[in-house]
PDB file as gemmi writes it, atoms N, CA and C in Angstrom:
CRYST1    1.000    1.000    1.000  90.00  90.00  90.00 P 1                      
ATOM      1  N   MET A   1       0.837  -1.189   0.000  1.00  0.00           N  
ATOM      2  CA  MET A   1       0.000   0.000   0.000  1.00  0.00           C  
ATOM      3  C   MET A   1       0.876   1.245   0.000  1.00  0.00           C  
ATOM      4  N   GLN A   2       0.512   2.169  -0.847  1.00  0.00           N  
ATOM      5  CA  GLN A   2       1.211   3.438  -0.889  1.00  0.00           C  
ATOM      6  C   GLN A   2       0.630   4.374   0.169  1.00  0.00           C  
ATOM      7  N   LYS A   3       1.494   5.100   0.841  1.00  0.00           N  
ATOM      8  CA  LYS A   3       1.067   6.048   1.872  1.00  0.00           C  
ATOM      9  C   LYS A   3       0.212   7.148   1.224  1.00  0.00           C  
ATOM     10  N   PRO A   4      -0.976   7.427   1.788  1.00  0.00           N  
ATOM     11  CA  PRO A   4      -1.835   8.454   1.195  1.00  0.00           C  
ATOM     12  C   PRO A   4      -1.275   9.863   1.416  1.00  0.00           C  
ATOM     13  N   GLU A   5      -1.617  10.754   0.493  1.00  0.00           N  
ATOM     14  CA  GLU A   5      -1.235  12.166   0.638  1.00  0.00           C  
ATOM     15  C   GLU A   5      -2.040  12.821   1.752  1.00  0.00           C  
ATOM     16  N   LYS A   6      -3.306  12.453   1.822  1.00  0.00           N  
ATOM     17  CA  LYS A   6      -4.208  12.996   2.837  1.00  0.00           C  
ATOM     18  C   LYS A   6      -5.110  11.874   3.320  1.00  0.00           C  
ATOM     19  N   GLN A   7      -5.571  12.030   4.546  1.00  0.00           N  
ATOM     20  CA  GLN A   7      -6.534  11.089   5.092  1.00  0.00           C  
ATOM     21  C   GLN A   7      -7.676  11.882   5.705  1.00  0.00           C  
ATOM     22  N   ILE A   8      -8.870  11.452   5.390  1.00  0.00           N  
ATOM     23  CA  ILE A   8     -10.069  12.089   5.931  1.00  0.00           C  
ATOM     24  C   ILE A   8     -10.658  11.160   6.982  1.00  0.00           C  
ATOM     25  N   PHE A   9     -10.882  11.706   8.172  1.00  0.00           N  
ATOM     26  CA  PHE A   9     -11.500  10.966   9.264  1.00  0.00           C  
ATOM     27  C   PHE A   9     -12.906  11.502   9.475  1.00  0.00           C  
ATOM     28  N   VAL A  10     -13.867  10.615   9.536  1.00  0.00           N  
ATOM     29  CA  VAL A  10     -15.259  10.994   9.777  1.00  0.00           C  
ATOM     30  C   VAL A  10     -15.689  10.372  11.101  1.00  0.00           C  
ATOM     31  N   CYS A  11     -16.182  11.207  11.995  1.00  0.00           N  
ATOM     32  CA  CYS A  11     -16.626  10.724  13.294  1.00  0.00           C  
ATOM     33  C   CYS A  11     -17.808   9.768  13.121  1.00  0.00           C  
ATOM     34  N   ALA A  12     -17.657   8.570  13.695  1.00  0.00           N  
ATOM     35  CA  ALA A  12     -18.732   7.586  13.671  1.00  0.00           C  
ATOM     36  C   ALA A  12     -19.314   7.379  15.065  1.00  0.00           C  
ATOM     37  N   SER A  13     -18.923   8.224  15.988  1.00  0.00           N  
ATOM     38  CA  SER A  13     -19.505   8.276  17.328  1.00  0.00           C  
ATOM     39  C   SER A  13     -19.239   7.063  18.203  1.00  0.00           C  
ATOM     40  N   PHE A  14     -18.272   6.235  17.850  1.00  0.00           N  
ATOM     41  CA  PHE A  14     -17.994   5.068  18.692  1.00  0.00           C  
ATOM     42  C   PHE A  14     -17.407   5.514  20.008  1.00  0.00           C  
ATOM     43  N   ARG A  15     -17.835   4.862  21.074  1.00  0.00           N  
ATOM     44  CA  ARG A  15     -17.367   5.166  22.420  1.00  0.00           C  
ATOM     45  C   ARG A  15     -16.477   4.026  22.893  1.00  0.00           C  
ATOM     46  N   VAL A  16     -15.856   4.179  24.020  1.00  0.00           N  
ATOM     47  CA  VAL A  16     -14.964   3.172  24.574  1.00  0.00           C  
ATOM     48  C   VAL A  16     -15.652   1.810  24.679  1.00  0.00           C  
ATOM     49  N   THR A  17     -16.929   1.821  24.950  1.00  0.00           N  
ATOM     50  CA  THR A  17     -17.679   0.571  25.075  1.00  0.00           C  
ATOM     51  C   THR A  17     -17.922  -0.103  23.735  1.00  0.00           C  
ATOM     52  N   GLY A  18     -17.631   0.607  22.636  1.00  0.00           N  
ATOM     53  CA  GLY A  18     -17.810   0.040  21.306  1.00  0.00           C  
ATOM     54  C   GLY A  18     -19.107   0.399  20.633  1.00  0.00           C  
ATOM     55  N   GLU A  19     -20.034   0.969  21.361  1.00  0.00           N  
ATOM     56  CA  GLU A  19     -21.316   1.331  20.773  1.00  0.00           C  
ATOM     57  C   GLU A  19     -21.266   2.734  20.178  1.00  0.00           C  
ATOM     58  N   ALA A  20     -21.890   2.872  19.011  1.00  0.00           N  
ATOM     59  CA  ALA A  20     -22.008   4.193  18.401  1.00  0.00           C  
ATOM     60  C   ALA A  20     -23.241   4.870  18.998  1.00  0.00           C  
ATOM     61  N   GLN A  21     -23.025   5.889  19.807  1.00  0.00           N  
ATOM     62  CA  GLN A  21     -24.143   6.527  20.504  1.00  0.00           C  
ATOM     63  C   GLN A  21     -24.261   8.016  20.241  1.00  0.00           C  
ATOM     64  N   GLY A  22     -23.219   8.639  19.788  1.00  0.00           N  
ATOM     65  CA  GLY A  22     -23.154  10.085  19.732  1.00  0.00           C  
ATOM     66  C   GLY A  22     -23.925  10.741  18.608  1.00  0.00           C  
ATOM     67  N   ALA A  23     -23.796  12.040  18.579  1.00  0.00           N  
ATOM     68  CA  ALA A  23     -24.557  12.881  17.662  1.00  0.00           C  
ATOM     69  C   ALA A  23     -24.199  12.660  16.203  1.00  0.00           C  
ATOM     70  N   CYS A  24     -22.938  12.432  15.908  1.00  0.00           N  
ATOM     71  CA  CYS A  24     -22.535  12.301  14.501  1.00  0.00           C  
ATOM     72  C   CYS A  24     -23.238  11.133  13.830  1.00  0.00           C  
ATOM     73  N   LYS A  25     -23.297   9.997  14.506  1.00  0.00           N  
ATOM     74  CA  LYS A  25     -23.991   8.835  13.944  1.00  0.00           C  
ATOM     75  C   LYS A  25     -25.473   9.146  13.775  1.00  0.00           C  
ATOM     76  N   LYS A  26     -26.074   9.768  14.768  1.00  0.00           N  
ATOM     77  CA  LYS A  26     -27.493  10.091  14.704  1.00  0.00           C  
ATOM     78  C   LYS A  26     -27.798  11.098  13.598  1.00  0.00           C  
ATOM     79  N   LYS A  27     -26.796  11.888  13.216  1.00  0.00           N  
ATOM     80  CA  LYS A  27     -26.972  12.886  12.157  1.00  0.00           C  
ATOM     81  C   LYS A  27     -26.538  12.359  10.794  1.00  0.00           C  
ATOM     82  N   GLY A  28     -26.307  11.044  10.681  1.00  0.00           N  
ATOM     83  CA  GLY A  28     -26.062  10.444   9.374  1.00  0.00           C  
ATOM     84  C   GLY A  28     -24.620  10.317   8.940  1.00  0.00           C  
ATOM     85  N   ALA A  29     -23.675  10.363   9.864  1.00  0.00           N  
ATOM     86  CA  ALA A  29     -22.259  10.294   9.496  1.00  0.00           C  
ATOM     87  C   ALA A  29     -21.916   9.017   8.737  1.00  0.00           C  
ATOM     88  N   ASN A  30     -22.502   7.901   9.119  1.00  0.00           N  
ATOM     89  CA  ASN A  30     -22.177   6.643   8.437  1.00  0.00           C  
ATOM     90  C   ASN A  30     -22.570   6.669   6.968  1.00  0.00           C  
ATOM     91  N   ASP A  31     -23.687   7.300   6.644  1.00  0.00           N  
ATOM     92  CA  ASP A  31     -24.115   7.415   5.252  1.00  0.00           C  
ATOM     93  C   ASP A  31     -23.172   8.307   4.456  1.00  0.00           C  
ATOM     94  N   LEU A  32     -22.532   9.249   5.126  1.00  0.00           N  
ATOM     95  CA  LEU A  32     -21.608  10.153   4.442  1.00  0.00           C  
ATOM     96  C   LEU A  32     -20.336   9.448   3.992  1.00  0.00           C  
ATOM     97  N   LEU A  33     -19.964   8.369   4.668  1.00  0.00           N  
ATOM     98  CA  LEU A  33     -18.743   7.642   4.297  1.00  0.00           C  
ATOM     99  C   LEU A  33     -18.812   7.156   2.858  1.00  0.00           C  
ATOM    100  N   GLY A  34     -19.914   6.541   2.470  1.00  0.00           N  
ATOM    101  CA  GLY A  34     -20.080   6.054   1.106  1.00  0.00           C  
ATOM    102  C   GLY A  34     -20.098   7.182   0.093  1.00  0.00           C  
ATOM    103  N   TYR A  35     -20.788   8.258   0.448  1.00  0.00           N  
ATOM    104  CA  TYR A  35     -20.835   9.413  -0.453  1.00  0.00           C  
ATOM    105  C   TYR A  35     -19.441   9.986  -0.660  1.00  0.00           C  
ATOM    106  N   LEU A  36     -18.704  10.114   0.419  1.00  0.00           N  
ATOM    107  CA  LEU A  36     -17.354  10.661   0.363  1.00  0.00           C  
ATOM    108  C   LEU A  36     -16.444   9.779  -0.491  1.00  0.00           C  
ATOM    109  N   GLU A  37     -16.485   8.467  -0.276  1.00  0.00           N  
ATOM    110  CA  GLU A  37     -15.680   7.537  -1.077  1.00  0.00           C  
ATOM    111  C   GLU A  37     -16.022   7.667  -2.563  1.00  0.00           C  
ATOM    112  N   GLY A  38     -17.314   7.761  -2.870  1.00  0.00           N  
ATOM    113  CA  GLY A  38     -17.741   7.901  -4.263  1.00  0.00           C  
ATOM    114  C   GLY A  38     -17.249   9.189  -4.894  1.00  0.00           C  
ATOM    115  N   GLU A  39     -17.352  10.287  -4.159  1.00  0.00           N  
ATOM    116  CA  GLU A  39     -16.891  11.575  -4.679  1.00  0.00           C  
ATOM    117  C   GLU A  39     -15.381  11.580  -4.922  1.00  0.00           C  
ATOM    118  N   LEU A  40     -14.627  10.989  -4.005  1.00  0.00           N  
ATOM    119  CA  LEU A  40     -13.176  10.917  -4.190  1.00  0.00           C  
ATOM    120  C   LEU A  40     -12.838  10.125  -5.449  1.00  0.00           C  
ATOM    121  N   ALA A  41     -13.533   9.017  -5.673  1.00  0.00           N  
ATOM    122  CA  ALA A  41     -13.304   8.200  -6.867  1.00  0.00           C  
ATOM    123  C   ALA A  41     -13.691   8.976  -8.127  1.00  0.00           C  
ATOM    124  N   ASP A  42     -14.853   9.623  -8.108  1.00  0.00           N  
ATOM    125  CA  ASP A  42     -15.325  10.382  -9.273  1.00  0.00           C  
ATOM    126  C   ASP A  42     -14.377  11.514  -9.631  1.00  0.00           C  
ATOM    127  N   ARG A  43     -13.734  12.087  -8.633  1.00  0.00           N  
ATOM    128  CA  ARG A  43     -12.831  13.218  -8.857  1.00  0.00           C  
ATOM    129  C   ARG A  43     -11.391  12.770  -9.117  1.00  0.00           C  
ATOM    130  N   GLY A  44     -11.146  11.479  -9.044  1.00  0.00           N  
ATOM    131  CA  GLY A  44      -9.801  10.963  -9.268  1.00  0.00           C  
ATOM    132  C   GLY A  44      -8.828  11.328  -8.160  1.00  0.00           C  
ATOM    133  N   MET A  45      -9.339  11.508  -6.957  1.00  0.00           N  
ATOM    134  CA  MET A  45      -8.499  11.884  -5.818  1.00  0.00           C  
ATOM    135  C   MET A  45      -7.972  10.616  -5.139  1.00  0.00           C  
ATOM    136  N   ASP A  46      -7.137   9.874  -5.877  1.00  0.00           N  
ATOM    137  CA  ASP A  46      -6.642   8.579  -5.423  1.00  0.00           C  
ATOM    138  C   ASP A  46      -5.712   8.662  -4.224  1.00  0.00           C  
ATOM    139  N   GLY A  47      -5.111   9.811  -3.980  1.00  0.00           N  
ATOM    140  CA  GLY A  47      -4.173   9.970  -2.876  1.00  0.00           C  
ATOM    141  C   GLY A  47      -4.832  10.314  -1.552  1.00  0.00           C  
ATOM    142  N   VAL A  48      -6.170  10.214  -1.497  1.00  0.00           N  
ATOM    143  CA  VAL A  48      -6.913  10.540  -0.286  1.00  0.00           C  
ATOM    144  C   VAL A  48      -7.661   9.295   0.175  1.00  0.00           C  
ATOM    145  N   THR A  49      -7.498   8.941   1.445  1.00  0.00           N  
ATOM    146  CA  THR A  49      -8.227   7.802   2.002  1.00  0.00           C  
ATOM    147  C   THR A  49      -9.227   8.292   3.045  1.00  0.00           C  
ATOM    148  N   VAL A  50     -10.196   7.438   3.340  1.00  0.00           N  
ATOM    149  CA  VAL A  50     -11.255   7.776   4.289  1.00  0.00           C  
ATOM    150  C   VAL A  50     -11.311   6.713   5.380  1.00  0.00           C  
ATOM    151  N   SER A  51     -11.448   7.150   6.618  1.00  0.00           N  
ATOM    152  CA  SER A  51     -11.606   6.248   7.758  1.00  0.00           C  
ATOM    153  C   SER A  51     -12.657   6.822   8.701  1.00  0.00           C  
ATOM    154  N   SER A  52     -13.370   5.935   9.375  1.00  0.00           N  
ATOM    155  CA  SER A  52     -14.275   6.389  10.427  1.00  0.00           C  
ATOM    156  C   SER A  52     -13.509   6.355  11.746  1.00  0.00           C  
ATOM    157  N   THR A  53     -13.951   7.159  12.685  1.00  0.00           N  
ATOM    158  CA  THR A  53     -13.252   7.271  13.965  1.00  0.00           C  
ATOM    159  C   THR A  53     -14.209   7.077  15.125  1.00  0.00           C  
ATOM    160  N   ALA A  54     -13.613   6.998  16.287  1.00  0.00           N  
ATOM    161  CA  ALA A  54     -14.384   7.061  17.522  1.00  0.00           C  
ATOM    162  C   ALA A  54     -14.852   8.503  17.706  1.00  0.00           C  
ATOM    163  N   CYS A  55     -15.566   8.751  18.761  1.00  0.00           N  
ATOM    164  CA  CYS A  55     -16.091  10.081  19.053  1.00  0.00           C  
ATOM    165  C   CYS A  55     -14.970  11.119  19.069  1.00  0.00           C  
ATOM    166  N   LEU A  56     -15.189  12.223  18.370  1.00  0.00           N  
ATOM    167  CA  LEU A  56     -14.209  13.310  18.313  1.00  0.00           C  
ATOM    168  C   LEU A  56     -14.527  14.422  19.307  1.00  0.00           C  
ATOM    169  N   LYS A  57     -15.545  14.213  20.115  1.00  0.00           N  
ATOM    170  CA  LYS A  57     -15.892  15.118  21.217  1.00  0.00           C  
ATOM    171  C   LYS A  57     -16.285  16.527  20.753  1.00  0.00           C  
ATOM    172  N   ALA A  58     -16.935  16.585  19.601  1.00  0.00           N  
ATOM    173  CA  ALA A  58     -17.477  17.850  19.104  1.00  0.00           C  
ATOM    174  C   ALA A  58     -18.920  17.597  18.663  1.00  0.00           C  
ATOM    175  N   CYS A  59     -19.647  16.880  19.497  1.00  0.00           N  
ATOM    176  CA  CYS A  59     -20.987  16.394  19.169  1.00  0.00           C  
ATOM    177  C   CYS A  59     -21.953  17.504  18.744  1.00  0.00           C  
ATOM    178  N   ASP A  60     -21.854  18.646  19.368  1.00  0.00           N  
ATOM    179  CA  ASP A  60     -22.767  19.741  19.042  1.00  0.00           C  
ATOM    180  C   ASP A  60     -22.528  20.301  17.644  1.00  0.00           C  
ATOM    181  N   ARG A  61     -21.404  19.933  17.019  1.00  0.00           N  
ATOM    182  CA  ARG A  61     -21.082  20.451  15.688  1.00  0.00           C  
ATOM    183  C   ARG A  61     -20.990  19.336  14.648  1.00  0.00           C  
ATOM    184  N   GLY A  62     -21.553  18.186  14.977  1.00  0.00           N  
ATOM    185  CA  GLY A  62     -21.452  17.036  14.098  1.00  0.00           C  
ATOM    186  C   GLY A  62     -22.462  17.035  12.974  1.00  0.00           C  
ATOM    187  N   PRO A  63     -22.227  16.167  12.017  1.00  0.00           N  
ATOM    188  CA  PRO A  63     -21.098  15.284  11.851  1.00  0.00           C  
ATOM    189  C   PRO A  63     -19.790  16.053  11.663  1.00  0.00           C  
ATOM    190  N   VAL A  64     -18.731  15.492  12.224  1.00  0.00           N  
ATOM    191  CA  VAL A  64     -17.411  16.120  12.181  1.00  0.00           C  
ATOM    192  C   VAL A  64     -16.497  15.310  11.270  1.00  0.00           C  
ATOM    193  N   MET A  65     -15.655  16.032  10.537  1.00  0.00           N  
ATOM    194  CA  MET A  65     -14.711  15.427   9.615  1.00  0.00           C  
ATOM    195  C   MET A  65     -13.370  16.138   9.770  1.00  0.00           C  
ATOM    196  N   ILE A  66     -12.280  15.384   9.749  1.00  0.00           N  
ATOM    197  CA  ILE A  66     -10.935  15.967   9.869  1.00  0.00           C  
ATOM    198  C   ILE A  66     -10.120  15.566   8.653  1.00  0.00           C  
ATOM    199  N   VAL A  67      -9.368  16.522   8.110  1.00  0.00           N  
ATOM    200  CA  VAL A  67      -8.442  16.240   7.007  1.00  0.00           C  
ATOM    201  C   VAL A  67      -7.025  16.318   7.555  1.00  0.00           C  
ATOM    202  N   HIS A  68      -6.309  15.196   7.428  1.00  0.00           N  
ATOM    203  CA  HIS A  68      -4.905  15.140   7.861  1.00  0.00           C  
ATOM    204  C   HIS A  68      -4.017  14.901   6.663  1.00  0.00           C  
ATOM    205  N   PRO A  69      -2.819  15.408   6.623  1.00  0.00           N  
ATOM    206  CA  PRO A  69      -2.066  15.947   7.748  1.00  0.00           C  
ATOM    207  C   PRO A  69      -2.313  17.432   8.012  1.00  0.00           C  
ATOM    208  N   ASP A  70      -3.297  18.006   7.339  1.00  0.00           N  
ATOM    209  CA  ASP A  70      -3.552  19.445   7.461  1.00  0.00           C  
ATOM    210  C   ASP A  70      -4.129  19.848   8.811  1.00  0.00           C  
ATOM    211  N   ASN A  71      -4.693  18.882   9.558  1.00  0.00           N  
ATOM    212  CA  ASN A  71      -5.337  19.142  10.835  1.00  0.00           C  
ATOM    213  C   ASN A  71      -6.448  20.187  10.702  1.00  0.00           C  
ATOM    214  N   VAL A  72      -7.243  20.034   9.640  1.00  0.00           N  
ATOM    215  CA  VAL A  72      -8.387  20.918   9.426  1.00  0.00           C  
ATOM    216  C   VAL A  72      -9.640  20.157   9.827  1.00  0.00           C  
ATOM    217  N   TRP A  73     -10.395  20.743  10.744  1.00  0.00           N  
ATOM    218  CA  TRP A  73     -11.630  20.147  11.251  1.00  0.00           C  
ATOM    219  C   TRP A  73     -12.821  20.833  10.595  1.00  0.00           C  
ATOM    220  N   TYR A  74     -13.785  20.018  10.164  1.00  0.00           N  
ATOM    221  CA  TYR A  74     -15.015  20.535   9.567  1.00  0.00           C  
ATOM    222  C   TYR A  74     -16.205  20.038  10.372  1.00  0.00           C  
ATOM    223  N   GLY A  75     -17.229  20.874  10.469  1.00  0.00           N  
ATOM    224  CA  GLY A  75     -18.412  20.515  11.225  1.00  0.00           C  
ATOM    225  C   GLY A  75     -19.686  20.695  10.438  1.00  0.00           C  
ATOM    226  N   LYS A  76     -20.752  20.077  10.966  1.00  0.00           N  
ATOM    227  CA  LYS A  76     -22.074  20.085  10.335  1.00  0.00           C  
ATOM    228  C   LYS A  76     -21.980  19.621   8.888  1.00  0.00           C  
ATOM    229  N   VAL A  77     -21.197  18.543   8.708  1.00  0.00           N  
ATOM    230  CA  VAL A  77     -20.916  18.030   7.373  1.00  0.00           C  
ATOM    231  C   VAL A  77     -22.111  17.239   6.838  1.00  0.00           C  
ATOM    232  N   ASN A  78     -22.457  17.530   5.594  1.00  0.00           N  
ATOM    233  CA  ASN A  78     -23.479  16.799   4.852  1.00  0.00           C  
ATOM    234  C   ASN A  78     -22.954  16.645   3.420  1.00  0.00           C  
ATOM    235  N   GLU A  79     -23.752  16.142   2.496  1.00  0.00           N  
ATOM    236  CA  GLU A  79     -23.266  15.942   1.130  1.00  0.00           C  
ATOM    237  C   GLU A  79     -22.848  17.257   0.477  1.00  0.00           C  
ATOM    238  N   GLU A  80     -23.610  18.308   0.698  1.00  0.00           N  
ATOM    239  CA  GLU A  80     -23.269  19.626   0.143  1.00  0.00           C  
ATOM    240  C   GLU A  80     -21.924  20.108   0.698  1.00  0.00           C  
ATOM    241  N   ALA A  81     -21.710  19.913   1.984  1.00  0.00           N  
ATOM    242  CA  ALA A  81     -20.448  20.312   2.611  1.00  0.00           C  
ATOM    243  C   ALA A  81     -19.286  19.506   2.044  1.00  0.00           C  
ATOM    244  N   ILE A  82     -19.490  18.207   1.861  1.00  0.00           N  
ATOM    245  CA  ILE A  82     -18.431  17.371   1.292  1.00  0.00           C  
ATOM    246  C   ILE A  82     -18.037  17.874  -0.084  1.00  0.00           C  
ATOM    247  N   ASP A  83     -19.019  18.216  -0.912  1.00  0.00           N  
ATOM    248  CA  ASP A  83     -18.715  18.750  -2.238  1.00  0.00           C  
ATOM    249  C   ASP A  83     -17.862  20.013  -2.134  1.00  0.00           C  
ATOM    250  N   ALA A  84     -18.241  20.927  -1.256  1.00  0.00           N  
ATOM    251  CA  ALA A  84     -17.502  22.185  -1.091  1.00  0.00           C  
ATOM    252  C   ALA A  84     -16.103  21.933  -0.529  1.00  0.00           C  
ATOM    253  N   ILE A  85     -15.989  21.015   0.423  1.00  0.00           N  
ATOM    254  CA  ILE A  85     -14.695  20.706   1.031  1.00  0.00           C  
ATOM    255  C   ILE A  85     -13.761  20.075   0.007  1.00  0.00           C  
ATOM    256  N   LEU A  86     -14.278  19.138  -0.782  1.00  0.00           N  
ATOM    257  CA  LEU A  86     -13.434  18.508  -1.802  1.00  0.00           C  
ATOM    258  C   LEU A  86     -13.046  19.487  -2.906  1.00  0.00           C  
ATOM    259  N   ASP A  87     -13.968  20.389  -3.266  1.00  0.00           N  
ATOM    260  CA  ASP A  87     -13.623  21.446  -4.234  1.00  0.00           C  
ATOM    261  C   ASP A  87     -12.441  22.255  -3.711  1.00  0.00           C  
ATOM    262  N   ALA A  88     -12.504  22.648  -2.455  1.00  0.00           N  
ATOM    263  CA  ALA A  88     -11.428  23.438  -1.849  1.00  0.00           C  
ATOM    264  C   ALA A  88     -10.135  22.626  -1.790  1.00  0.00           C  
ATOM    265  N   MET A  89     -10.215  21.363  -1.422  1.00  0.00           N  
ATOM    266  CA  MET A  89      -9.015  20.520  -1.360  1.00  0.00           C  
ATOM    267  C   MET A  89      -8.345  20.435  -2.717  1.00  0.00           C  
ATOM    268  N   GLN A  90      -9.140  20.316  -3.771  1.00  0.00           N  
ATOM    269  CA  GLN A  90      -8.570  20.239  -5.117  1.00  0.00           C  
ATOM    270  C   GLN A  90      -7.875  21.533  -5.522  1.00  0.00           C  
ATOM    271  N   GLU A  91      -8.296  22.631  -4.930  1.00  0.00           N  
ATOM    272  CA  GLU A  91      -7.672  23.933  -5.191  1.00  0.00           C  
ATOM    273  C   GLU A  91      -6.529  24.217  -4.218  1.00  0.00           C  
ATOM    274  N   GLY A  92      -6.285  23.287  -3.294  1.00  0.00           N  
ATOM    275  CA  GLY A  92      -5.243  23.490  -2.290  1.00  0.00           C  
ATOM    276  C   GLY A  92      -5.650  24.476  -1.219  1.00  0.00           C  
ATOM    277  N   GLU A  93      -6.952  24.594  -0.987  1.00  0.00           N  
ATOM    278  CA  GLU A  93      -7.478  25.565  -0.035  1.00  0.00           C  
ATOM    279  C   GLU A  93      -8.274  24.870   1.072  1.00  0.00           C  
ATOM    280  N   ILE A  94      -8.706  25.657   2.034  1.00  0.00           N  
ATOM    281  CA  ILE A  94      -9.572  25.198   3.121  1.00  0.00           C  
ATOM    282  C   ILE A  94     -10.960  25.768   2.871  1.00  0.00           C  
ATOM    283  N   CYS A  95     -11.982  24.963   3.080  1.00  0.00           N  
ATOM    284  CA  CYS A  95     -13.358  25.414   2.926  1.00  0.00           C  
ATOM    285  C   CYS A  95     -13.763  26.126   4.225  1.00  0.00           C  
ATOM    286  N   LYS A  96     -13.658  27.424   4.235  1.00  0.00           N  
ATOM    287  CA  LYS A  96     -13.908  28.213   5.442  1.00  0.00           C  
ATOM    288  C   LYS A  96     -15.356  28.092   5.947  1.00  0.00           C  
ATOM    289  N   GLU A  97     -16.286  27.869   5.028  1.00  0.00           N  
ATOM    290  CA  GLU A  97     -17.689  27.814   5.401  1.00  0.00           C  
ATOM    291  C   GLU A  97     -17.997  26.728   6.442  1.00  0.00           C  
ATOM    292  N   TYR A  98     -17.284  25.612   6.372  1.00  0.00           N  
ATOM    293  CA  TYR A  98     -17.544  24.496   7.281  1.00  0.00           C  
ATOM    294  C   TYR A  98     -16.414  24.245   8.281  1.00  0.00           C  
ATOM    295  N   GLU A  99     -15.363  25.037   8.221  1.00  0.00           N  
ATOM    296  CA  GLU A  99     -14.215  24.836   9.095  1.00  0.00           C  
ATOM    297  C   GLU A  99     -14.575  25.127  10.544  1.00  0.00           C  
ATOM    298  N   LEU A 100     -14.129  24.241  11.438  1.00  0.00           N  
ATOM    299  CA  LEU A 100     -14.293  24.477  12.868  1.00  0.00           C  
ATOM    300  C   LEU A 100     -13.045  25.188  13.371  1.00  0.00           C  
ATOM    301  N   THR A 101     -13.248  26.256  14.110  1.00  0.00           N  
ATOM    302  CA  THR A 101     -12.104  27.005  14.633  1.00  0.00           C  
ATOM    303  C   THR A 101     -12.139  27.021  16.145  1.00  0.00           C  
TER     304      THR A 101                                                      
END                                                                             
């Protein structure tokens, strides 16, 4: 496996007990994983991988997504937000509209 240029983490609300209980899952984060993978493939962004994570402790702003190694956090992510975030990534920019500061 080649090391990815970027990795996107999407909060799946898993807790230490293993159960997904948090806000991100309840707000559809798991459904966003497939959409995100599809968009990356459609855009030819082969150097970007996607992983789900445990709770990122920003439940009030979920679903939450992080782009590494840039350490850019995005909140209230939905399909429209993913499109805007990926557009910005392709331009080498940060999507300020959804960025958590």
